[in-house]
VEXMIKE-971244 format. One line per 4 residues: their letters; for each residue x, y, z of N, C-alpha, C, O. Coordinates in steps of 0.1 Angstrom, whole numbers, plus 5000, padded with zeros to 4 digits. Atoms other than C-alpha are relative to their C-alpha. Example, Ala and Ser with C-alpha at 12.3 -4.5 7.8 and 13.67 -1.06 7.14 Angstrom:
# residues 2
as	5009/4988/5000/5123/4955/5078/5009/5012/5000/5019/5012/5007 | 4991/4989/5000/5137/4989/5071/4992/5011/5008/4997/5022/5009
END
This chain:
# residues 316
mdpq	4991/5006/5010/5076/5057/5283/5006/5011/4994/4998/5020/4990 | 4994/4991/5008/5100/5077/5266/5000/4998/4987/5004/4988/4983 | 5000/5003/5016/5096/5081/5229/5013/4997/4996/5014/4987/4989 | 4990/5001/5006/5130/5083/5222/5007/4985/5004/5016/4980/4997
qlrt	4997/5014/4994/5136/5050/5244/4994/4989/4991/4999/4978/4989 | 5006/5007/5007/5112/5036/5223/5005/5000/4986/5005/4989/4980 | 4994/5000/5014/5126/5044/5190/5013/4992/5000/5018/4985/4991 | 4984/5007/4998/5159/5032/5203/4998/4985/5000/5007/4978/4994
fvav	5003/5010/5000/5143/5000/5210/4993/4993/4988/4992/4981/4987 | 5005/5006/5015/5126/4994/5176/5012/4998/4993/5014/4988/4988 | 4988/5002/5007/5160/5002/5162/5009/4985/5001/5014/4978/4992 | 4987/5015/4999/5181/4973/5179/4986/4988/4998/4989/4977/4994
aaag	5007/5014/5005/5151/4950/5175/4998/4997/4983/4997/4986/4979 | 4999/4998/5016/5150/4958/5136/5012/4993/4996/5013/4982/4990 | 4986/5002/5005/5189/4958/5133/5005/4983/5007/5013/4975/5003 | 4997/5013/4993/5190/4927/5158/5019/5002/5007/5027/4993/5010
sfsa	4985/4999/4997/5225/4942/5169/4999/5016/5009/4993/5026/5005 | 4997/4988/4992/5232/4970/5198/5006/5012/4992/5001/5023/4991 | 4991/4991/5010/5262/4985/5175/4994/5003/4987/4995/5014/4983 | 5009/4996/5013/5241/4984/5143/4991/5012/5002/4990/5023/4996
aahs	5011/4989/4998/5213/5004/5160/5007/5012/5002/5004/5023/4997 | 4992/4985/4997/5238/5029/5174/5006/5007/4989/5008/5019/4990 | 4995/4996/5013/5252/5033/5140/4991/5008/4993/4994/5019/4988 | 5011/4996/5005/5220/5038/5126/4994/5013/5005/4988/5022/4998
lgyt	5006/4986/4991/5208/5065/5152/5013/5010/5002/5011/5021/5007 | 4990/4990/4994/5240/5082/5157/5006/5001/5014/5012/5011/5019 | 4997/5001/4985/5246/5071/5192/5013/4991/5002/5018/4984/4993 | 4990/5009/4998/5274/5055/5210/4991/4984/5004/4979/4984/5006
qsav	5006/5009/4995/5267/5019/5219/4996/4998/5013/4987/4991/5017 | 5006/5001/4987/5266/5025/5253/4992/5009/5004/4988/5008/5015 | 5011/4993/4999/5242/5052/5250/4988/4992/4994/4977/4995/5000 | 5010/5009/5005/5219/5026/5231/4997/4992/5013/4986/4993/5018
sqqi	4999/5007/4989/5225/5002/5260/4993/5006/5011/4985/4998/5018 | 5006/4993/4986/5214/5027/5288/4986/5002/4995/4977/5001/5003 | 5014/4995/5003/5182/5036/5268/4993/4989/5001/4983/4989/5008 | 5006/5013/4998/5172/5000/5265/5000/4996/5017/4990/4990/5021
aale	5001/5003/4984/5179/4995/5304/4990/5009/5007/4983/5005/5016 | 5011/4991/4990/5159/5024/5315/4986/4999/4995/4977/5004/5002 | 5014/5002/5005/5131/5015/5293/4995/4987/5005/4984/4986/5009 | 5005/5013/4991/5129/4979/5308/4998/5004/5014/4988/5000/5019
sdlg	5002/4997/4987/5132/4993/5339/4988/5009/5005/4983/5006/5015 | 5014/4994/5003/5103/5018/5333/4991/4989/5001/4985/4986/5012 | 5011/5010/4999/5082/4989/5323/5000/4988/5008/4990/4980/5008 | 4998/5010/4991/5096/4963/5347/5000/4988/4994/4995/4979/5001
vvll	4998/5009/5008/5103/4938/5320/5011/4998/4992/5016/5008/4989 | 4988/5000/5007/5133/4924/5300/4993/4999/4985/4984/4991/4982 | 5006/4998/5015/5124/4933/5263/5013/4993/4991/5010/4989/4980 | 4989/5007/5012/5158/4919/5246/5006/4990/5008/5007/4991/5020
hrrp	4994/5008/4993/5176/4888/5253/5012/5007/4992/5011/5013/4982 | 4987/4991/5004/5215/4900/5249/5008/4987/4997/5019/4989/4991 | 4992/5011/5004/5229/4865/5244/4992/4986/4997/4983/4983/5005 | 4987/4997/5007/5238/4845/5225/4997/5007/4989/5007/5009/4982
avav	5002/4990/5008/5223/4868/5201/4987/5012/5003/4976/5008/5007 | 5011/4989/4998/5201/4901/5203/4986/4994/4993/4985/4993/4981 | 5012/5001/5004/5164/4889/5202/4990/5006/5011/4993/5007/5023 | 5012/4998/4994/5130/4902/5214/4994/4989/5008/4991/4978/5004
teag	5006/5012/4993/5116/4885/5243/4984/5002/4996/4979/5010/4987 | 5015/5002/5004/5077/4876/5242/4994/5016/5007/4985/5022/5001 | 5003/4986/4995/5073/4911/5262/5005/5010/4990/4998/5020/4987 | 4993/4993/5009/5095/4927/5238/4989/5000/4986/4986/5011/4980
arll	5009/5001/5010/5073/4914/5210/4986/5007/4999/4980/5011/4989 | 5012/4992/5000/5043/4928/5222/4999/5014/5002/4989/5021/5000 | 5000/4986/5002/5055/4960/5227/5003/5007/4986/5000/5019/4984 | 4997/4997/5012/5068/4960/5192/4986/5003/4991/4986/5011/4983
ehat	5014/5000/5005/5032/4955/5182/4994/5016/5001/4987/5021/4992 | 5006/4987/4996/5023/4989/5198/5011/5013/4995/5008/5025/4993 | 4987/4989/5004/5056/5008/5189/4998/5009/4987/5001/5021/4986 | 4998/4992/5012/5051/5016/5152/4989/5010/4999/4991/5022/4995
plll	5009/4989/5001/5016/5031/5153/5000/5011/5014/4993/5022/5013 | 4998/4990/4988/5025/5049/5187/5011/5012/4996/5010/5023/5000 | 4990/4992/5006/5056/5063/5168/4995/5011/4989/4998/5022/4987 | 5005/4993/5014/5035/5071/5135/4992/5012/5007/4993/5024/5003
rlsa	5008/4990/4995/5011/5090/5158/5004/5013/5006/4997/5023/5006 | 4992/4989/4995/5037/5111/5174/5006/5009/4993/5006/5022/4994 | 4995/4991/5012/5053/5121/5143/4991/5008/4992/4993/5019/4986 | 5012/4991/5007/5018/5131/5127/4997/5012/5010/4997/5023/5005
artd	5001/4991/4991/5011/5149/5159/5011/5012/4998/5006/5023/4995 | 4987/4989/5002/5045/5170/5156/4996/5007/4989/4994/5019/4990 | 5002/4990/5014/5037/5178/5119/4989/5009/5001/4989/5021/4998 | 5014/4993/4999/5002/5188/5126/5001/5012/5008/4994/5022/5005
vara	5001/4988/4990/5010/5212/5154/5011/5010/4993/5010/5021/4997 | 4990/4994/5005/5041/5225/5134/4994/5010/4987/4999/5021/4984 | 5005/4995/5010/5019/5231/5104/4989/5012/5003/4988/5022/4997 | 5008/4989/4998/4991/5250/5123/5007/5012/5004/5001/5023/5003
agtp	4993/4990/4994/5016/5272/5139/5009/5008/4989/5013/5020/4992 | 4995/4993/5010/5032/5281/5106/4994/5007/4992/4981/5008/4995 | 5008/4991/5011/5023/5305/5076/4996/4990/4990/5001/4980/4988 | 5005/5007/5011/5002/5293/5048/5011/4998/4990/5018/5007/4986
sell	4993/5004/5010/5021/5274/5023/4995/4998/4986/4982/4998/4985 | 5006/5001/5014/5016/5271/4986/5007/4985/4995/5009/4982/4983 | 4992/5015/5004/5035/5235/4987/4992/4993/5002/4986/4993/5014 | 5011/5013/4999/5013/5206/4980/5011/4987/4999/5019/4986/4990
tvav	4992/5012/5002/5028/5172/4988/4993/4987/4997/4985/4985/5007 | 5009/5009/5004/5011/5141/4974/5008/4987/4999/5018/4986/4992 | 4997/5014/5001/5016/5104/4977/4990/4992/4991/4978/4990/4994 | 5010/5008/5011/5002/5083/4946/5007/4990/4997/5019/4989/4996
hpla	4998/5016/5007/5001/5047/4934/5003/5004/4988/4998/5015/4984 | 4996/4998/5014/5016/5047/4900/4986/4999/4989/4985/5003/4978 | 5010/5005/5011/4982/5033/4886/4991/5013/5002/4982/5014/4994 | 5007/4991/5005/4969/5067/4895/5006/5014/4996/4999/5024/4996
adrl	4994/4991/5002/4994/5089/4886/4994/5010/4987/4996/5022/4987 | 5009/4990/5008/4972/5102/4855/4992/5007/5005/4992/5019/5001 | 5010/4993/4995/4944/5110/4875/5005/5015/5008/5000/5026/5007 | 4994/4988/4991/4967/5133/4899/5004/5009/4989/5001/5021/4991
aaal	4997/4990/5010/4980/5150/4868/4989/5009/4994/4991/5021/4992 | 5010/4995/5005/4947/5156/4853/4991/5012/5011/4985/5022/5008 | 5005/4993/4989/4935/5169/4889/5008/5015/5000/5002/5026/5000 | 4993/4991/4997/4966/5192/4892/4999/5012/4990/5001/5024/4994
eqvr	5003/4991/5011/4960/5207/4856/4988/5008/5003/4988/5020/5000 | 5013/4994/5000/4925/5216/4865/5000/5011/5014/4992/5020/5014 | 4997/4990/4989/4936/5235/4900/5008/5010/4997/5006/5021/5003 | 4987/4992/5002/4966/5253/4888/4996/5013/4998/5003/5022/5003
pdfp	5006/4988/5001/4947/5281/4876/4998/5012/5010/5001/5024/5008 | 5005/4995/4987/4935/5290/4911/5013/5001/5009/5014/5008/5019 | 4987/4999/4988/4970/5285/4927/5010/5000/4987/5015/4990/4983 | 4990/4999/5007/4993/5299/4902/5015/4998/5004/5024/4996/4996
rlev	4987/5002/4996/5023/5297/4925/5002/4987/5007/5013/4984/5013 | 4999/5012/4995/5016/5264/4936/5011/4990/4995/5015/4989/4983 | 4987/5008/5005/5046/5241/4939/4996/4987/5006/4991/4987/5017 | 5005/5012/4998/5038/5204/4940/5010/4990/5000/5019/4989/4991
rvvv	4987/5011/4999/5061/5174/4953/4992/4987/5000/4984/4984/5009 | 5008/5013/4998/5048/5140/4943/5010/4988/5002/5021/4987/4996 | 4992/5011/4996/5059/5107/4960/4992/4989/4991/4980/4989/4990 | 5005/5013/5007/5053/5075/4939/5003/4988/5010/5014/4985/5014
agaa	4995/5010/4989/5047/5046/4965/4987/4989/4997/4977/4993/4991 | 5011/5007/5000/5026/5015/4968/4990/5002/5012/4993/5009/5022 | 5013/4996/4989/4992/5015/4989/5005/5003/5014/5004/5013/5020 | 4997/4998/4986/5007/5008/5021/5007/5010/5004/5004/5017/5013
avat	4993/4988/4999/5032/5033/5019/4992/5014/5000/4991/5022/5009 | 5010/4988/4999/5007/5060/5009/4993/5001/5010/4990/5012/5014 | 5007/4996/4988/4987/5054/5039/5009/5003/5009/5006/5013/5016 | 4989/4994/4989/5017/5056/5060/5002/5013/4999/5000/5021/5008
avar	4993/4985/5001/5030/5088/5048/4987/5010/5002/4990/5021/5007 | 5009/4991/4999/4995/5104/5049/4997/4999/5018/4996/5010/5024 | 5000/5000/4988/4990/5091/5086/5012/5007/5010/5010/5009/5021 | 4988/4995/4991/5026/5105/5097/5000/5013/4997/5007/5021/5003
gdvd	5001/4985/5000/5017/5138/5083/5012/5003/4988/5015/5015/4987 | 4990/4998/5009/5045/5135/5055/4995/5007/4988/5001/5015/4981 | 5005/4994/5013/5022/5144/5028/4987/5006/5003/4981/5002/5012 | 5015/4993/4995/4989/5166/5027/4990/4989/4992/4979/4988/4999
lgva	5010/5009/5006/4970/5138/5003/5007/4987/4993/5019/4986/4989 | 4994/5015/5004/4974/5102/4993/4988/4993/4990/4976/4991/4993 | 5010/5011/5007/4958/5081/4965/5006/4985/4999/5016/4981/4993 | 4998/5017/4999/4960/5043/4971/4992/4995/4990/4981/4998/4988
vgla	5009/5008/5011/4951/5020/4944/5004/4985/5004/5016/4983/5006 | 4997/5011/4997/4948/4983/4952/4986/4989/4997/4974/4993/4997 | 5009/5010/4999/4929/4950/4947/4989/5000/5011/4993/5003/5022 | 5008/5002/4989/4897/4947/4966/4986/4995/4995/4983/4996/4983
tsgd	5013/5007/5005/4862/4930/4965/4992/5011/4998/4992/5021/5006 | 5007/4989/5004/4838/4951/4946/4990/5005/5010/4983/4997/5017 | 5006/4995/4988/4823/4976/4969/5004/5000/5013/4999/5007/5021 | 4993/4997/4990/4845/4971/4995/5013/5009/5003/5020/5012/4993
plrl	4989/4992/5002/4872/4993/5008/5014/4992/5001/5015/4980/5004 | 4986/5010/5001/4910/4985/5003/5005/4997/5013/5002/5004/5023 | 4994/5003/4989/4928/4968/5029/5013/5003/5003/5023/4998/5000 | 4987/4993/4998/4952/4992/5042/5006/4995/5014/5000/4989/5022
pevg	4994/5002/4988/4975/4989/5070/4995/5010/5014/4992/5022/5012 | 5007/4991/4988/4962/5002/5107/5012/5009/5003/5021/5005/5011 | 4989/4991/4996/4986/5032/5108/4994/5014/5007/5000/5024/5009 | 5006/4985/4995/4964/5059/5124/4986/5004/4994/4981/4997/4985
pira	5010/4994/5005/4934/5080/5120/4998/5004/4986/5000/5016/4986 | 4999/4991/5013/4931/5089/5081/4987/4998/4995/4981/4987/4999 | 5010/5001/5007/4900/5094/5060/5003/4991/4987/5013/4993/4980 | 4999/5006/5012/4897/5072/5031/4988/5000/4993/4978/4996/4999
vgmv	5014/4994/5010/4870/5083/5002/5002/4993/4987/5010/4998/4979 | 5001/5008/5012/4863/5056/4975/4999/5007/4989/4989/5014/4988 | 5005/4992/5013/4865/5071/4940/4997/4994/4989/4986/4997/4983 | 5002/5003/5012/4870/5049/4911/5001/4981/5003/5009/4976/5011
eepv	4999/5015/5000/4866/5010/4907/5001/4995/4987/4991/4997/4979 | 4997/5007/5015/4882/4991/4875/5000/4989/4998/5006/4982/5005 | 5000/5014/5003/4876/4961/4859/5014/4993/5000/5024/4997/4994 | 4985/5004/5002/4905/4937/4865/5000/4992/4985/4991/4989/4977
avil	5000/5007/5014/4922/4922/4834/5016/4994/5005/5024/5000/5011 | 4989/5007/5000/4950/4895/4833/5010/5006/4989/5006/5008/4977 | 4991/4994/5010/4980/4908/4816/5011/4988/4994/5020/4984/5001 | 4991/5013/5008/4998/4880/4791/5007/5007/4992/5005/5018/4987
padh	4992/4998/5013/5024/4879/4766/4990/4996/4990/4980/4988/4992 | 5007/5001/5009/5009/4881/4733/4998/4985/4994/4989/4979/4988 | 5001/5019/5007/5018/4843/4724/4995/4993/5010/4999/4981/5011 | 5004/5012/4988/5002/4829/4755/4989/4995/4995/4982/5001/4987
plag	5012/5007/5007/4976/4802/4747/4988/5007/5003/4979/5004/4996 | 5014/4993/4999/4947/4826/4762/4999/5011/4998/4989/5017/5003 | 4999/4986/5002/4958/4858/4750/4987/5002/4988/4981/5014/4988 | 5008/4997/5008/4932/4855/4721/4983/4996/5004/4974/4995/4996
rpdv	5016/5000/4993/4900/4850/4746/4995/5013/5001/5001/5023/5004 | 5009/4987/4995/4875/4875/4750/5001/5004/5015/4999/5016/5018 | 4998/4999/4986/4879/4871/4788/5001/4986/5003/4999/4976/4997 | 4995/5011/4994/4890/4847/4813/4997/4998/5015/4998/5008/5022
rltd	5003/5000/4983/4882/4834/4849/5013/4997/5006/5021/4989/5000 | 4987/5001/4992/4909/4835/4874/5003/4985/5005/5015/4982/5007 | 5000/5013/4998/4900/4798/4882/5008/4994/4988/5013/4983/4991 | 4993/5008/5010/4917/4788/4849/5015/5006/5000/5023/5003/4992
lvda	4984/4996/4997/4950/4805/4861/5004/4998/5011/5015/5003/5014 | 4992/5000/4984/4955/4794/4897/5011/4990/4997/5018/4987/5007 | 4985/5010/5002/4983/4769/4883/5010/5008/4991/5021/5003/4989 | 4990/4992/5008/5000/4795/4862/5010/5008/5008/5008/5012/5019
gwid	4986/4994/4992/5032/4812/4873/4996/5016/4999/4993/5021/4989 | 5002/4989/4999/5025/4846/4886/5011/5008/5005/5018/5003/5014 | 4993/4992/4990/5045/4877/4896/4992/5007/5010/4982/5013/5007 | 5007/4996/4988/5038/4887/4931/5007/5014/5001/5019/5016/5002
apea	4995/4984/5001/5041/4926/4930/4992/5006/5008/4985/5015/5003 | 5013/4990/4993/5018/4941/4959/5004/5015/5000/4995/5023/5004 | 5000/4981/5001/5034/4978/4955/4995/5002/4986/4990/5013/4983 | 5003/4994/5013/5027/4978/4920/4987/4997/4995/4982/5000/4984
gcgl	5015/5006/5003/4992/4961/4922/4994/4991/5003/4983/4991/5008 | 5008/5011/4999/4986/4929/4924/5011/4990/5010/5021/4984/5005 | 4995/5010/4992/5000/4909/4956/4991/4985/5000/4979/4982/4999 | 5009/5014/5001/4992/4873/4955/4995/4996/5015/4987/4986/5015
allr	5005/5002/4988/4986/4873/4995/4986/5005/4998/4977/4997/4999 | 5012/4995/5001/4958/4894/4989/4992/4994/4988/4980/4991/4991 | 5006/5008/5009/4946/4879/4960/4995/4986/5005/4983/4983/5005 | 5008/5016/4995/4942/4843/4975/4992/5005/5014/4983/4997/5017
tltn	5010/4993/4991/4925/4865/5005/4986/5000/4991/4977/4993/4994 | 5011/4993/5005/4899/4881/4982/4992/4986/4993/4980/4985/4994 | 5005/5009/5007/4894/4848/4961/4997/4987/5007/4991/4978/5002 | 5000/5010/4993/4897/4825/4989/5008/4987/4992/5004/4975/4994
eqrf	4993/5010/5009/4919/4804/4966/5015/5000/4999/5022/5008/4993 | 4985/5002/4996/4954/4791/4977/5009/4999/4988/5020/5004/4987 | 4989/5002/5011/4967/4780/4945/5008/5006/4990/5015/5001/4981 | 4996/4993/5006/4977/4809/4931/5021/5002/5001/5024/5011/5009
rarl	4987/5000/4998/5018/4807/4930/5010/5010/4993/5009/5013/4981 | 4991/4991/5006/5046/4832/4926/5011/4993/4993/5017/4984/4998 | 4989/5004/5009/5071/4826/4898/5013/5011/5004/5025/5008/5002 | 4989/4987/5000/5091/4860/4905/4989/5009/5010/4977/5010/5010
hltg	5003/4989/4989/5088/4886/4935/5005/5014/4996/5017/5015/4993 | 4996/4989/5005/5088/4921/4926/4997/5013/5009/4986/5017/5011 | 5002/4992/4988/5095/4947/4952/5002/5014/4994/5011/5017/4985 | 4999/4985/5007/5088/4985/4944/4987/5000/4993/4981/4990/4989
pdvq	5011/4999/5007/5058/5001/4927/5003/5005/4985/4999/5016/4981 | 4995/4999/5014/5072/4998/4891/4990/4994/4992/4990/4982/4992 | 5008/5008/5008/5045/4991/4869/5007/4998/4988/5009/4986/4984 | 4991/5004/5012/5066/4996/4840/5008/4988/4998/5008/4981/4988
glla	4990/5012/4998/5091/4970/4850/4991/4990/5002/4993/4980/4995 | 5010/5013/5002/5061/4947/4859/4998/4997/4986/5000/4985/4984 | 5004/5003/5010/5051/4948/4825/5009/4993/4990/5007/4984/4982 | 4990/5004/5008/5083/4944/4809/5003/4984/5006/5007/4976/4997
lvaa	4996/5013/4995/5088/4911/4832/4988/4990/4994/4990/4979/4991 | 5013/5007/5008/5053/4899/4818/5005/4999/4987/5002/4988/4982 | 5000/5003/5016/5063/4903/4782/5013/4991/4999/5014/4984/4989 | 4989/5007/5001/5096/4886/4790/4996/4984/5004/5004/4975/5005
gqgl	5004/5014/4997/5076/4855/4799/5002/4996/5014/5002/4984/5018 | 4998/5006/4987/5083/4857/4836/4990/5000/5012/4991/5001/5024 | 5012/5003/4992/5049/4853/4849/4990/5008/4996/4993/5018/4989 | 5010/4994/5001/5013/4867/4847/4999/5012/5011/5007/5012/5020
tllp	5001/4989/4991/5000/4899/4867/4985/5005/4997/4981/5004/4986 | 5011/4991/5002/4966/4917/4871/5002/5014/5003/5007/5020/5012 | 5003/4984/5000/4960/4953/4863/4989/5004/4993/4982/4997/4986 | 5010/4995/5008/4937/4975/4851/5003/5000/4985/5015/5000/4982
aral	4997/5001/5013/4933/4973/4812/5008/5014/4994/5018/5014/4986 | 4992/4986/5004/4944/5011/4808/5015/5000/5004/5022/5007/4997 | 4986/5002/4996/4977/5002/4825/5009/4996/4988/5021/4999/4988 | 4989/5006/5009/4988/4984/4792/5001/5015/4990/4991/5022/4987
ppgr	4999/4990/5010/5002/5012/4770/4996/4998/4987/4997/4987/4982 | 5004/5005/5012/4988/5017/4735/5012/4996/4991/5024/4999/4994 | 4989/5003/5007/5009/5002/4708/5009/4986/5006/5016/4980/4998 | 4992/5010/4996/5024/4975/4732/4996/4987/4998/4989/4980/5005
tslv	5006/5010/5007/5020/4947/4711/5006/4986/5004/5001/4975/5001 | 4998/5010/4992/5039/4924/4731/4992/4992/5012/4994/4981/5016 | 5011/5004/4989/5011/4921/4756/4989/5004/4997/4986/5013/4990 | 5015/4997/5003/4976/4917/4758/4995/5000/5014/5001/4994/5023
avpv	5008/4998/4987/4949/4927/4786/4990/4991/4996/4985/4993/4984 | 5010/5009/5001/4924/4899/4789/4992/5003/5012/4997/5003/5023 | 5009/4998/4988/4893/4908/4810/4996/4990/5008/4992/4981/5001 | 5004/5010/4992/4884/4887/4839/4986/5000/5002/4980/5010/5005
raaa	5012/5001/4997/4851/4874/4841/4992/4999/5010/4994/4990/5018 | 5004/5001/4988/4828/4881/4865/4994/4989/5004/4989/4983/4995 | 5007/5013/4994/4813/4853/4886/4983/5002/4997/4977/5012/5001 | 5014/5001/5004/4777/4845/4873/4993/4999/5013/4997/4992/5022
pptr	5012/5000/4989/4747/4853/4897/4997/4987/5001/4997/4979/4991 | 5008/5013/4997/4733/4823/4914/4986/5001/4995/4979/5011/4996 | 5014/5002/5004/4701/4811/4899/4991/5001/5011/4996/4999/5023 | 5009/5000/4989/4669/4815/4919/5000/4987/5010/5001/4976/5004
gart	5002/5011/4986/4666/4792/4952/5014/4993/4999/5015/4984/5007 | 4987/5009/4997/4704/4779/4945/5007/5005/5013/5005/5017/5018 | 4994/4995/4990/4726/4781/4974/5014/5001/4997/5020/4993/4991 | 4986/5001/5004/4760/4793/4973/5010/5000/5012/5006/5004/5023
rpra	4991/5001/4985/4789/4790/5000/5007/5012/4998/5014/5014/4988 | 4994/4986/5000/4801/4827/5009/5017/4994/5000/5022/4983/5005 | 4986/5000/5000/4840/4832/5002/5006/5009/5007/5000/5020/5007 | 4992/4990/4990/4863/4852/5024/4999/5012/4991/4998/5011/4978
ggla	5001/4988/5007/4860/4887/5013/4986/5001/4996/4984/5010/4988 | 5014/4998/5007/4823/4885/5003/4999/4991/4989/4989/4991/4983 | 5000/5008/5015/4831/4862/4973/4992/4989/5003/4993/4985/5014 | 5006/5011/5002/4808/4833/4963/5006/4990/4994/5012/4994/4984
tgga	4993/5011/5008/4822/4801/4951/4997/5001/4985/4985/5002/4982 | 5001/4999/5013/4826/4801/4914/5003/5011/4991/5000/5012/4979 | 4993/4988/5008/4842/4834/4906/5005/5013/5009/5000/5014/5020 | 4994/4992/4991/4862/4863/4921/4997/5015/4994/5002/5021/4984
avtf	5004/4985/5004/4846/4897/4920/5007/5010/5006/5004/5017/5016 | 4991/4992/4995/4876/4917/4922/5002/5011/4994/5000/5010/4982 | 4999/4987/5008/4882/4952/4911/5015/5007/5006/5021/5004/5016 | 4990/4991/4996/4911/4977/4912/4995/5015/5005/4992/5024/4998
rqel	5008/4989/4994/4899/5003/4936/5008/5012/5001/5020/5010/4999 | 4991/4987/4998/4914/5040/4941/4992/5005/5011/4980/5005/5012 | 5007/4996/4989/4908/5056/4973/5008/5013/5004/5020/5013/5003 | 4993/4984/4996/4916/5095/4984/5003/4998/5016/4994/4993/5023
lstg	4996/5004/4986/4934/5092/5018/5005/5017/5005/5013/5024/4999 | 4996/4987/4993/4937/5125/5041/4998/5000/5014/4990/4991/5018 | 5003/4999/4986/4938/5133/5078/4988/5007/5002/4983/5005/5013 | 5011/4990/4998/4910/5158/5074/5003/5011/5003/4994/5018/5007
rsgp	4996/4990/4996/4932/5187/5082/5008/5005/4987/5019/5009/4988 | 4992/4992/5011/4941/5200/5046/5000/5012/5000/4992/5019/5007 | 5000/4986/5002/4951/5232/5035/4991/5002/4984/4987/4993/4978 | 5008/4994/5012/4932/5250/5004/5005/4994/4990/4997/4989/4982
tala	4995/5007/5014/4951/5235/4976/4997/4984/5002/4990/4978/4994 | 5004/5015/4996/4948/5200/4992/4984/4999/4998/4979/4990/4991 | 5018/5001/5000/4910/5204/4994/4997/5002/4986/4989/4994/4981 | 5003/4996/5012/4909/5219/4960/5000/4987/4990/4991/4983/4982
vaav	4996/5013/5010/4925/5187/4944/4991/4987/5007/4987/4978/5000 | 5010/5010/4995/4905/5165/4968/4985/5001/4991/4979/4991/4988 | 5012/4999/5005/4874/5180/4953/5000/4997/4985/4989/4996/4979 | 5000/5004/5015/4884/5173/4917/5002/4985/5001/4997/4978/4992
faga	5003/5015/5001/4889/5137/4927/4986/4995/5002/4980/4986/4997 | 5014/5007/4994/4857/5134/4944/4989/5006/4987/4977/5005/4987 | 5012/4995/5013/4841/5149/4909/4993/5013/5005/4984/5017/4997 | 5005/4988/4995/4830/5181/4928/5003/5012/4990/4999/5024/4994
END
């Protein structure tokens, strides 16, 4: 299977058009058609319906499931080989979730005396994008943050062989407008808020699909969807009454009087002899033991500066 033909197939499937895919790839439409035909001939199946509109066949859909990880692995291999053949560089590239940017800044401050000529490039992204960047070899390290059941790893996409080391678990808080009826409470249960309007912001930290899975509670509903890892924008939307969200309490800037962070009350442990019905994600009926978890992601082939930063993150 030719990798370039596979990339062309993915582009056509995504665009739903041979001409649009040709434009994005910088090819002529006839060249795109020839590559798709060659790939179909190689596999012995039809991958795309041409009429009345371009759409993947059942065989094409199965190929798409394999295409992304295959192309990611090829890209990562190319980057890794080039890195091994090159000279040592003092450029460090890190993909970081915005909720971990402060910790990255502290780690860089600690290692800079040992690497005075170090140049750092920081990419701020959601947890899934961080994992993808690490797998592709686009960055040396990644720091992902997201909701997880306490003690469990983050649910990251299957993008290739990466190492994930858990570093910190932080308590979850509900971020509310200061005039919300629950703003004055010392803590709150998520079950008290299932019927509230929420902001679905998976890249900024709180995606409702994952929250429903972790709590086995399907009644959480989105009033607004936020795309992008913009925590400050998320806070502004909450302050404007557009919905609630979950974040670590420290994400609320000091002096932000328009918002309050109310801790989420952990589920009470069952009494001796009581029977509890397990929930999805290892939770038990009656509460949601969710946390914000930070993980350090790498491929295990890091240079000296990346290893130094990783050691600081790990507390070494």
